PAZAPA-4460 file (N, C-alpha, C; in steps of 0.05 Angstrom, whole numbers, plus 32768, in hexadecimal, padded with zeros to 4 digits):
% residues 280
    n_x    n_y    n_z   ca_x   ca_y   ca_z    c_x    c_y    c_z   seq   type   mol
   801E   7F9C   7DE8   8016   7F92   7E02   802B   7F9A   7E16     1      M     A
   8024   7FAD   7E27   8038   7FB8   7E3A   8034   7FAD   7E56     2      R     A
   8046   7F9B   7E5E   8045   7F8F   7E78   8049   7FA4   7E8E     3      L     A
   8039   7FA2   7EA3   803C   7FB4   7EBA   8030   7FD0   7EB6     4      G     A
   8020   7FD4   7EA2   8013   7FEE   7E9D   7FF6   7FEB   7E97     5      E     A
   7FE7   8001   7E9B   7FCB   8003   7E92   7FCB   8009   7E74     6      Y     A
   7FB8   7FFD   7E66   7FB4   8003   7E4A   7F99   7FFB   7E41     7      Q     A
   7F8F   8008   7E2C   7F75   8001   7E20   7F79   7FED   7E0A     8      E     A
   7F6B   7FD6   7E0C   7F6C   7FC1   7DF8   7F50   7FBB   7DEE     9      L     A
   7F4F   7FAF   7DD7   7F35   7FA9   7DC9   7F2D   7F8C   7DCD    10      T     A
   7F14   7F87   7DD3   7F09   7F6C   7DD5   7F07   7F60   7DB8    11      V     A
   7F16   7F4A   7DB3   7F16   7F3E   7D99   7F09   7F23   7D98    12      V     A
   7F05   7F17   7DAF   7EF9   7EFC   7DB0   7EED   7EF6   7DCB    13      K     A
   7ED6   7EEA   7DCB   7EC9   7EE2   7DE5   7EC9   7EC4   7DE7    14      T     A
   7ED1   7EBA   7DFE   7ED1   7E9D   7E04   7EC3   7E98   7E1F    15      V     A
   7EBF   7E7F   7E25   7EB1   7E78   7E3E   7EBF   7E83   7E57    16      D     A
   7EDA   7E85   7E56   7EE9   7E8C   7E6E   7EF3   7EA9   7E6D    17      F     A
   7EE8   7EB9   7E5B   7EF0   7ED5   7E5B   7EEF   7EE1   7E3F    18      G     A
   7F00   7EF6   7E3B   7F02   7F02   7E20   7F1F   7F06   7E1A    19      V     A
   7F26   7F04   7E00   7F41   7F0A   7DF7   7F43   7F27   7DEE    20      Y     A
   7F59   7F34   7DF5   7F5D   7F50   7DEE   7F75   7F52   7DDC    21      L     A
   7F75   7F67   7DCB   7F8B   7F6D   7DB9   7F8D   7F8B   7DB7    22      A     A
   7FA3   7F94   7DAA   7FA7   7FB1   7DA7   7F90   7FBE   7D97    23      K     A
   7F86   7FAF   7D83   7F70   7FB9   7D73   7F5F   7FA2   7D6A    24      D     A
   7F49   7FA7   7D5C   7F36   7F93   7D53   7F42   7F7F   7D40    25      S     A
   7F59   7F84   7D35   7F66   7F72   7D22   7F79   7F5F   7D30    26      R     A
   7F79   7F5F   7D4B   7F8C   7F50   7D5B   7F90   7F33   7D51    27      G     A
   7FA9   7F2C   7D4E   7FB0   7F11   7D44   7FAF   7EFD   7D5A    28      A     A
   7FB2   7EE4   7D52   7FB2   7ECE   7D66   7FCC   7ECE   7D76    29      E     A
   7FCC   7EBF   7D8C   7FE5   7EBA   7D9B   7FEE   7ED1   7DAC    30      G     A
   8008   7ED9   7DA8   8014   7EEB   7DBB   8009   7F07   7DB9    31      E     A
   7FFA   7F0D   7DA5   7FEE   7F28   7DA3   7FD3   7F2A   7DB1    32      F     A
   7FCA   7F15   7DBD   7FB1   7F15   7DCC   7FB7   7F0F   7DEA    33      R     A
   7FA6   7F1A   7DFB   7FA8   7F14   7E18   7F8D   7F0F   7E23    34      V     A
   7F8B   7EFC   7E36   7F71   7EF5   7E42   7F6A   7F07   7E59    35      L     A
   7F51   7F10   7E59   7F45   7F1D   7E70   7F31   7F09   7E7C    36      L     A
   7F37   7EFD   7E93   7F26   7EE8   7E9E   7F09   7EF1   7EA1    37      P     A
   7EF6   7EDE   7EA0   7EDA   7EE4   7EA0   7ED1   7EF5   7EB8    38      K     A
   7EDB   7EEF   7ED0   7ED3   7EFE   7EE7   7EDC   7F1C   7EE7    39      K     A
   7EEE   7F22   7ED4   7EF8   7F3D   7ED1   7EEA   7F4D   7EBB    40      Q     A
   7EDB   7F3E   7EAA   7ECE   7F4B   7E93   7EB6   7F5C   7E9B    41      V     A
   7EB6   7F76   7E95   7E9E   7F86   7E9B   7E85   7F7C   7E8E    42      P     A
   7E6F   7F7E   7E9D   7E55   7F74   7E92   7E4E   7F82   7E79    43      E     A
   7E44   7F73   7E65   7E3B   7F7E   7E4C   7E52   7F83   7E38    44      G     A
   7E6A   7F79   7E3E   7E80   7F7D   7E2B   7E7C   7F6D   7E12    45      T     A
   7E82   7F7A   7DFB   7E7F   7F6D   7DE1   7E99   7F70   7DD1    46      R     A
   7E9B   7F60   7DBB   7EB2   7F62   7DA9   7EB3   7F7F   7D9E    47      A     A
   7ECC   7F89   7D9E   7ED0   7FA4   7D94   7ED2   7FB9   7DAA    48      G     A
   7EC8   7FB2   7DC2   7EC9   7FC5   7DD8   7EE6   7FC9   7DE1    49      D     A
   7EEC   7FE1   7DEB   7F06   7FE8   7DF6   7F05   7FE7   7E14    50      R     A
   7F19   7FD9   7E20   7F19   7FD6   7E3E   7F35   7FDE   7E48    51      I     A
   7F35   7FEE   7E5D   7F4F   7FF4   7E6A   7F56   7FDE   7E7D    52      E     A
   7F6E   7FD2   7E7A   7F77   7FBC   7E8A   7F94   7FC0   7E92    53      V     A
   7F9D   7FB0   7EA6   7FB8   7FAF   7EAE   7FC3   7F93   7EA7    54      F     A
   7FDB   7F92   7E9C   7FE6   7F78   7E94   7FFC   7F6F   7EA6    55      L     A
   7FFA   7F56   7EAF   800F   7F49   7EBF   8010   7F2C   7EB7    56      Y     A
   8020   7F1C   7EC6   8021   7EFF   7EC0   8016   7EEE   7ED6    57      K     A
   8007   7EDA   7ECE   7FFA   7EC9   7EE2   800E   7EB4   7EED    58      D     A
   8004   7EA2   7EFE   8015   7E8E   7F0B   8021   7E7A   7EF7    59      S     A
   8016   7E79   7EDF   8021   7E68   7ECA   8034   7E78   7EB7    60      S     A
   803A   7E90   7EBF   804C   7EA2   7EB0   8040   7EAA   7E95    61      D     A
   8026   7EAB   7E93   8018   7EB5   7E7B   800F   7ED1   7E80    62      R     A
   8012   7EE2   7E6B   8007   7EFD   7E6E   7FE9   7EFD   7E70    63      M     A
   7FDF   7F0D   7E83   7FC2   7F0D   7E87   7FB9   7F29   7E8E    64      I     A
   7FA0   7F30   7E87   7F96   7F4A   7E8C   7F83   7F4B   7EA4    65      A     A
   7F82   7F62   7EB1   7F6F   7F65   7EC8   7F64   7F81   7EC7    66      T     A
   7F4B   7F84   7ED0   7F3F   7F9E   7ED3   7F42   7FA8   7EF0    67      T     A
   7F4E   7F97   7F01   7F54   7FA0   7F1C   7F6B   7FB5   7F1B    68      N     A
   7F6D   7FC5   7F2F   7F81   7FDA   7F30   7F97   7FD2   7F43    69      R     A
   7FAF   7FCB   7F3A   7FC5   7FC4   7F4C   7FCE   7FDD   7F5B    70      P     A
   7FDC   7FD9   7F71   7FE6   7FEF   7F81   8000   7FFB   7F76    71      K     A
   800B   7FEE   7F61   8025   7FF7   7F56   8026   7FF1   7F39    72      L     A
   8030   8004   7F29   8035   8000   7F0C   8052   8008   7F06    73      V     A
   805B   8001   7EEE   8076   8008   7EE6   807B   8027   7EE8    74      L     A
   8092   802E   7EF2   8099   804A   7EF3   808F   8058   7F0C    75      G     A
   8082   804A   7F1E   8077   8056   7F36   8082   8049   7F4F    76      E     A
   807B   8055   7F66   8082   804A   7F81   8069   8044   7F90    77      L     A
   806A   8031   7FA3   8053   802C   7FB4   805D   801E   7FCD    78      A     A
   804E   8021   7FE3   8054   8013   7FFC   8042   7FFA   7FFC    79      V     A
   804F   7FE2   7FFB   8041   7FC9   7FFA   8047   7FB8   8013    80      L     A
   8034   7FA8   801B   8036   7F97   8033   8042   7F7C   802C    81      K     A
   8055   7F73   803C   8061   7F58   8038   804E   7F43   8043    82      V     A
   8047   7F30   8032   8034   7F1B   803A   8043   7F02   8045    83      L     A
   8059   7EFB   8037   8069   7EE4   803F   8084   7EE5   8033    84      E     A
   8097   7ED6   803F   80B2   7ED5   8034   80B8   7EB8   802D    85      V     A
   80BF   7EB3   8013   80C4   7E98   800A   80E2   7E93   8003    86      G     A
   80E7   7E7F   7FF3   8102   7E77   7FEC   8110   7E8A   7FD9    87      K     A
   8100   7E98   7FC8   810C   7EAA   7FB4   8108   7EC7   7FBA    88      I     A
   80F9   7ECD   7FCF   80F4   7EE9   7FD6   80DB   7EEC   7FE6    89      G     A
   80D1   7F05   7FE7   80B8   7F0B   7FF6   80A2   7F0F   7FE2    90      A     A
   8089   7F0A   7FEC   8072   7F0F   7FDB   8061   7F25   7FE7    91      F     A
   805A   7F38   7FD6   804D   7F51   7FDE   8030   7F52   7FD4    92      L     A
   801F   7F5F   7FE4   8004   7F64   7FDC   8003   7F7D   7FCB    93      D     A
   7FFC   7F7A   7FB1   7FFA   7F91   7FA0   7FDE   7F94   7F93    94      W     A
   7FCB   7F85   7F9F   7FAF   7F88   7F97   7FA6   7F76   7F81    95      G     A
   7FB7   7F64   7F77   7FAF   7F51   7F63   7FB0   7F34   7F6E    96      L     A
   7FA4   7F22   7F5F   7FA1   7F06   7F68   7FBD   7EF9   7F6D    97      E     A
   7FCF   7EFE   7F5A   7FEA   7EF4   7F5D   7FFB   7F08   7F6C    98      K     A
   8007   7F00   7F83   8017   7F12   7F93   8031   7F1A   7F84    99      D     A
   803C   7F31   7F8B   8053   7F3B   7F7D   806D   7F32   7F8B   100      L     A
   8080   7F27   7F7C   8099   7F1D   7F87   80AD   7F34   7F8A   101      L     A
   80B9   7F34   7FA2   80D0   7F45   7FA8   80E8   7F33   7FAB   102      L     A
   80F9   7F30   7F97   8110   7F1D   7F99   8123   7F26   7FAF   103      P     A
   8131   7F13   7FBB   8145   7F1A   7FCF   8159   7F2E   7FC5   104      F     A
   8162   7F2B   7FAC   8177   7F3D   7FA2   816D   7F5A   7F9F   105      R     A
   8153   7F5E   7FA0   8148   7F79   7F9D   8141   7F85   7FB8   106      E     A
   8149   7F78   7FCE   8143   7F83   7FE8   815B   7F93   7FF2   107      M     A
   8156   7FA9   8000   816B   7FB8   800D   816D   7FB0   802A   108      T     A
   815B   7FA0   8034   815C   7F95   804F   8149   7F7D   804F   109      R     A
   814C   7F6B   8063   813A   7F55   8065   811E   7F5E   806D   110      K     A
   810A   7F52   8062   80EF   7F5A   8068   80E1   7F43   8076   111      V     A
   80CB   7F49   8085   80BC   7F36   8093   809E   7F39   808C   112      Q     A
   808E   7F23   808E   8071   7F26   808A   8066   7F3C   809C   113      P     A
   8055   7F4D   808F   8049   7F63   809E   8058   7F7E   8099   114      G     A
   8071   7F7D   8090   8080   7F96   808A   8072   7FA5   8074   115      D     A
   8073   7FBF   8075   8069   7FD0   805F   8082   7FDE   8054   116      E     A
   8087   7FD9   803A   80A0   7FE3   802E   809B   7FF2   8014   117      I     A
   80AD   8005   800F   80AB   8015   7FF7   80BA   8007   7FE0   118      L     A
   80AC   8002   7FCA   80B8   7FF3   7FB4   80B0   8000   7F99   119      V     A
   80BE   7FF8   7F85   80B7   7FFF   7F69   80B3   7FE4   7F5A   120      T     A
   80AA   7FE7   7F41   80A4   7FCF   7F31   80B6   7FCF   7F19   121      L     A
   80C1   7FB7   7F12   80D2   7FB4   7EFB   80CC   7F99   7EED   122      Y     A
   80D6   7F97   7ED5   80D3   7F7E   7EC5   80EE   7F70   7EC6   123      I     A
   80EF   7F57   7ED0   8108   7F49   7ED3   8111   7F3C   7EB8   124      D     A
   8127   7F2D   7EB9   8132   7F22   7EA0   8120   7F0D   7E94   125      K     A
   810E   7F02   7EA4   80FB   7EEE   7E9A   80E0   7EFA   7E92   126      S     A
   80E0   7F15   7E8F   80C8   7F24   7E87   80B1   7F21   7E9B   127      S     A
   80B8   7F21   7EB4   80A4   7F1F   7EC9   80A5   7F39   7EDA   128      R     A
   808E   7F41   7EE5   808D   7F58   7EF6   8097   7F51   7F12   129      L     A
   80A9   7F61   7F1D   80B3   7F5C   7F38   80B6   7F77   7F46   130      C     A
   80B8   7F76   7F60   80BC   7F8E   7F70   80D9   7F92   7F77   131      A     A
   80E1   7FAB   7F7D   80FC   7FB1   7F85   80FC   7FC7   7F9A   132      S     A
   810D   7FC4   7FAF   8111   7FD9   7FC2   8128   7FEC   7FBA   133      M     A
   8134   7FE7   7FA3   814A   7FF6   7F99   8140   800B   7F84   134      K     A
   8152   801D   7F7C   814E   802F   7F66   8135   8041   7F6A   135      Y     A
   8130   8048   7F83   8118   8059   7F89   811E   8077   7F84   136      L     A
   8137   807F   7F87   813F   809B   7F87   8134   80AA   7F6F   137      Y     A
   8137   809F   7F57   812F   80AE   7F3F   8111   80AE   7F3A   138      D     A
   8102   809F   7F4A   80E5   809E   7F47   80D6   80B1   7F59   139      L     A
   80E4   80BC   7F6D   80D7   80CE   7F80   80D1   80E9   7F73   140      L     A
   80BB   80F6   7F7C   80B3   810F   7F71   80C3   8127   7F7C   141      E     A
   80C4   813D   7F6D   80D4   8153   7F74   80C4   816D   7F77   142      L     A
   80AB   816B   7F7D   809A   8182   7F81   808B   8181   7F9B   143      D     A
   809A   817F   7FB2   808D   817C   7FCC   807D   8195   7FD4   144      P     A
   8067   8191   7FE2   8057   81A8   7FEB   8061   81B3   8006   145      P     A
   807B   81B1   800C   8086   81B8   8026   809A   81CF   8024   146      Y     A
   809D   81DD   803B   80B0   81F3   803D   80C3   81EF   8054   147      E     A
   80D8   81FE   8055   80EB   81FD   806B   80DC   8200   8086   148      K     A
   80E2   81EE   8099   80D6   81F0   80B3   80BE   81DD   80B6   149      G     A
   80B3   81D3   80A0   809C   81C1   80A2   80A4   81A6   80AE   150      D     A
   8092   8199   80BC   8096   817E   80C6   808B   816B   80B2   151      T     A
   809A   8156   80AB   8092   8143   8097   8095   8127   80A1   152      V     A
   8088   8114   8094   808B   80F8   809A   8096   80EA   8081   153      S     A
   80A9   80D7   8086   80B6   80CA   806F   80BF   80AE   8076   154      G     A
   80C6   809F   8062   80CF   8083   8065   80EC   8081   805B   155      R     A
   80FD   8076   806C   8119   8072   8065   811B   805C   8050   156      V     A
   812A   8062   803A   812D   804D   8026   814A   8047   801E   157      Y     A
   815D   8057   8026   8179   8052   801F   818C   8062   8030   158      E     A
   81A4   8057   8035   81B9   8066   8043   81D1   806A   8031   159      F     A
   81DF   8080   8034   81F7   8086   8025   820B   8094   8038   160      S     A
   8223   8089   8039   8238   8095   804A   823F   80B1   8041   161      R     A
   823F   80B5   8027   8248   80CE   801C   8233   80E4   801D   162      D     A
   821A   80DC   8019   8204   80F0   8017   81F2   80F2   802F   163      F     A
   81EA   80DB   803A   81D8   80DC   8051   81C3   80C6   8050   164      G     A
   81AD   80CB   805C   8197   80B7   805E   8181   80C0   804B   165      T     A
   8179   80AF   8039   8165   80B6   8025   8149   80AE   802F   166      F     A
   8136   80C1   802D   811B   80BE   8038   8107   80C5   8022   167      V     A
   80F1   80B5   8021   80DB   80BC   800F   80C5   80C9   8021   168      A     A
   80C3   80E3   801F   80AF   80F2   802F   8093   80EC   8023   169      V     A
   8081   80E5   8034   8066   80DD   802C   8067   80C5   8018   170      D     A
   807D   80B7   8018   8082   80A0   8005   8082   80A9   7FE8   171      D     A
   8088   80C3   7FE3   8088   80CC   7FC8   809C   80E3   7FC1   172      R     A
   80A4   80F2   7FD5   80B6   8109   7FD0   80D3   8103   7FD8   173      Y     A
   80E6   810D   7FC8   8102   8107   7FCD   810D   8119   7FE4   174      S     A
   8119   810C   7FF8   8124   811A   800F   813D   810C   8019   175      A     A
   814E   811B   8028   8167   8110   8032   816E   811C   804D   176      M     A
   8177   810C   8060   8182   8115   8079   81A0   8117   8075   177      I     A
   81AD   812D   807A   81CA   8131   8074   81DB   811C   8082   178      P     A
   81F2   8116   8076   8204   8101   807F   820F   8106   809B   179      A     A
   8212   811F   80A3   821D   8125   80BD   820A   811F   80D4   180      H     A
   81F1   811A   80CE   81DD   8114   80E3   81DC   80F7   80E9   181      E     A
   81DD   80EF   8102   81DD   80D3   810A   81C2   80C6   8105   182      D     A
   81C3   80B2   80F3   81AA   80A3   80ED   81AF   8085   80F1   183      C     A
   81C3   807F   8102   81CA   8063   8107   81B4   8053   8114   184      S     A
   81A1   8061   8120   818A   8053   812D   8174   804C   8119   185      H     A
   8177   8056   8101   8162   8051   80ED   8168   8039   80DC   186      L     A
   8154   802E   80CF   8157   8018   80BC   8145   801D   80A4   187      K     A
   814B   8010   808E   813A   8013   8076   811D   800B   807D   188      V     A
   810A   801B   8075   80EE   8015   807B   80E3   8025   8092   189      G     A
   80F4   8030   80A3   80EA   8040   80BA   80DC   8059   80B0   190      D     A
   80C5   805F   80BE   80B7   8078   80B8   80BE   808C   80CE   191      V     A
   80C7   80A3   80C5   80D1   80B8   80D8   80C2   80D2   80D5   192      I     A
   80C4   80E2   80EA   80BA   80FE   80E9   80D2   8110   80E8   193      S     A
   80D3   8123   80D7   80EA   8135   80D4   80E1   8151   80CD   194      A     A
   80F5   8163   80CF   80F0   817F   80C7   80FE   8186   80AD   195      K     A
   80F2   8196   809D   80FE   819E   8083   8113   81B4   8089   196      V     A
   812C   81AE   8081   8142   81C1   8084   8143   81D4   806C   197      L     A
   813D   81C9   8054   8140   81D8   803B   8131   81CA   8025   198      D     A
   8126   81DA   8013   811B   81D0   7FFA   812E   81D8   7FE4   199      V     A
   813C   81C6   7FD8   8150   81CC   7FC3   8143   81D6   7FA9   200      K     A
   8151   81E4   7F99   8146   81ED   7F7F   813B   81D7   7F6E   201      P     A
   8146   81BE   7F70   813C   81A8   7F60   8124   819A   7F6D   202      D     A
   811B   81A4   7F84   8103   8199   7F91   8108   8184   7FA6   203      G     A
   8121   817C   7FA9   8128   8169   7FBE   8129   8176   7FD9   204      K     A
   8122   8167   7FEE   8121   8171   8009   8139   8169   8019   205      L     A
   8144   817B   8028   8157   8175   803E   8147   8175   8057   206      D     A
   8149   815F   8067   8139   815D   807F   814B   8156   8097   207      I     A
   8142   8159   80AF   8151   8153   80C7   813F   8146   80DC   208      T     A
   814B   8135   80EC   813E   8129   8103   8142   813A   811B   209      L     A
   8155   814D   811A   815D   815C   8131   814B   8175   8134   210      R     A
   8148   817D   814E   813A   8196   8154   814C   81AE   814F   211      E     A
   8142   81C5   8154   8153   81DD   8152   8169   81DB   8167   212      K     A
   817F   81E8   8162   8197   81E4   8172   8192   81E7   8190   213      A     A
   8183   81FC   8198   817F   8202   81B4   816D   81ED   81C2   214      Y     A
   815C   81DF   81B2   814B   81CA   81BD   815B   81B0   81BD   215      I     A
   816B   81AB   81A8   817A   8192   81A6   8191   8190   81B9   216      Q     A
   819B   81A7   81C3   81B3   81A7   81D3   81B0   8196   81EC   217      M     A
   819A   8196   81FA   8196   8187   8212   8199   8169   820C   218      D     A
   818C   8160   81F7   818D   8143   81F0   81A9   813B   81E8   219      A     A
   81B7   814D   81D9   81D2   8147   81D1   81E5   8146   81E9   220      D     A
   81E0   8157   81FD   81F1   8158   8215   81EE   813D   8224   221      A     A
   81D6   8134   8226   81D2   811B   8234   81DE   8103   8225   222      E     A
   81DD   8105   820B   81E9   80F0   81FA   8207   80EF   81FE   223      K     A
   8214   8107   81FE   8231   8109   8202   8238   80FE   821E   224      V     A
   8228   8105   8232   822D   80FC   824D   822C   80DD   824F   225      M     A
   8219   80D1   8241   8217   80B4   8241   8230   80A8   8234   226      E     A
   823A   80B5   821E   8252   80AB   8210   826B   80AD   8223   227      I     A
   826D   80C3   8231   8283   80C7   8244   8283   80B0   8259   228      I     A
   826B   80AA   8263   8269   8094   8277   8270   8079   826B   229      E     A
   826A   8075   8251   8272   805C   8243   8290   805A   8241   230      E     A
   829E   8071   8240   82BB   8072   823F   82C7   8073   825C   231      F     A
   82B8   8069   826F   82C1   8068   828B   82C6   8083   8296   232      A     A
   82B7   8097   828D   82B9   80B2   8298   82CD   80C4   828C   233      G     A
   82DC   80BA   8278   82F1   80CA   826B   82EF   80C7   824C   234      V     A
   82E6   80DC   823F   82E4   80DB   8222   82FF   80E3   8216   235      L     A
   830C   80D2   8206   8328   80D6   81FD   832B   80EA   81E7   236      P     A
   8319   80FE   81E5   831D   8114   81D1   830B   812B   81DB   237      F     A
   830F   8142   81CF   8300   815A   81D6   82F2   8165   81BE   238      T     A
   82E6   817C   81C1   82D7   8188   81AA   82EB   8194   8195   239      D     A
   8305   8190   819A   8319   8198   8186   831F   8181   8173   240      K     A
   8314   816A   8178   8319   8153   8167   830D   8158   814B   241      A     A
   8315   8147   8138   830A   814B   811D   82ED   8144   811C   242      S     A
   82DE   8150   8109   82C2   814A   8106   82BD   812C   8101   243      P     A
   82CF   811F   80F3   82CC   8102   80ED   82CD   80F2   8107   244      E     A
   82E0   80F8   8119   82E2   80EA   8132   82C9   80EE   8143   245      V     A
   82C1   8107   8145   82A9   810E   8155   8290   8100   814B   246      I     A
   828D   8100   8130   8276   80F2   8124   8277   80D5   8129   247      M     A
   828E   80C9   8126   8291   80AC   8129   828B   80A3   8146   248      R     A
   8294   80B2   8159   8291   80AA   8175   8277   80B3   8182   249      E     A
   826B   80C9   8179   8254   80D3   8186   823B   80D5   8174   250      T     A
   823F   80D4   815A   8228   80D7   8148   821F   80F4   8145   251      G     A
   822F   8107   814F   8228   8124   814E   823B   8133   813C   252      L     A
   8231   8148   8130   8243   815A   8121   8255   8168   8135   253      S     A
   826A   8174   812B   827D   8181   813D   8270   8198   814C   254      K     A
   8260   81A8   813E   8252   81BF   814A   823F   81B6   8160   255      S     A
   8230   81A0   815A   821D   8196   816E   822B   818B   8187   256      A     A
   8242   817E   8182   8252   8173   8198   825D   818A   81A9   257      F     A
   8267   819F   819D   8271   81B6   81AC   825C   81C3   81BD   258      K     A
   8243   81C5   81B2   822E   81D1   81C2   8227   81BF   81DA   259      R     A
   8226   81A5   81D5   8220   8192   81EB   8235   8193   8200   260      A     A
   824F   8193   81F8   8265   8194   820C   8263   81AE   821B   261      V     A
   825E   81C4   820D   825B   81DE   821B   8245   81DE   8230   262      G     A
   822F   81D1   8229   8219   81CF   823D   8222   81BF   8255   263      R     A
   822F   81A8   8251   8238   8198   8267   824D   81A6   8278   264      L     A
   825F   81B5   826B   8273   81C4   827A   8267   81DA   828B   265      Y     A
   8253   81E8   827F   8245   81FD   828E   8236   81F2   82A6   266      K     A
   822C   81DA   82A4   821E   81CD   82BA   8231   81C0   82CD   267      E     A
   824C   81C2   82C8   8261   81B7   82D9   825E   8199   82DC   268      R     A
   8257   818C   82C7   8255   816E   82C7   826E   8162   82BB   269      R     A
   827E   8172   82AE   8297   8168   82A1   82AD   817C   82A5   270      I     A
   82C6   8172   82A1   82DD   8184   829F   82EC   817D   8285   271      E     A
   82F7   8192   8279   8304   818E   825F   8322   8192   8262   272      I     A
   8331   817D   825B   834F   817F   825B   8358   8183   823E   273      T     A
   8372   8183   823B   837D   8187   8220   8375   8172   820D   274      E     A
   8373   8158   8217   836E   8142   8205   8356   8131   820C   275      K     A
   8347   8139   8220   8330   8129   8228   831A   8139   8235   276      S     A
   8303   812C   8239   82ED   8138   8248   82E7   8124   825E   277      I     A
   82E6   812E   8277   82E2   811D   828E   82C9   8123   829C   278      R     A
   82BC   810E   82A5   82A4   8112   82B5   82AC   811A   82D1   279      K     A
   829E   812E   82DC   82A3   8138   82F8   8292   8127   830B   280      I     A
***
């Protein structure tokens, strides 16, 4: 009896409130049998028939079978809607009578009713099925139908200082925005539009929110100008500063910052001194 999976079981006993299923027609009493409630039993079902069912636990913590198709099974990912948030976690709509619990400890951010979140399914220490927003990386697919330059849609699911922002393209393919790109305006669960920078040999995608350099330059220049104004018109470093300082203060890579400063200088909106950039 495999919890959280589809499997074919044999009808071994019929009762007023449904049928009992077992691995085969010799199914023993007790833990080797599972109930399929009457409203789930296909018409004309008889002892010995094989039925494909999904196994989960009911509100009384008893294993039960259903012929309904849940939106999520073990080893897969799905986007589920948050129905409510209680004392122990959030409850998600996964297509079955009993809602799926997402424990607080399995959240990567706080969720609210109405949110649509990417989750996986696992069996907890009490042998119950629960949802998790963690451990999604290894479950994403590595055969995307995309090429360099394609525009894709994806859902942010994790941030890493060392690597970048992890995104599930189409909620199924593994992708990442490089760490040098500013994603501070994003949060887990955001759906973004991005361009494919590269398709790696292992099938993972490198993607970017930025346009081509000559298109992005205008937006970056305005961003740098706003930052200069926030510093009362004098930015206390130049494009000779370390990439780490530039990224921390502006959210831009050093090369993007240099292009933006060059644009502003050419337009005579700034002057560059040895240690600062000043608004004219």
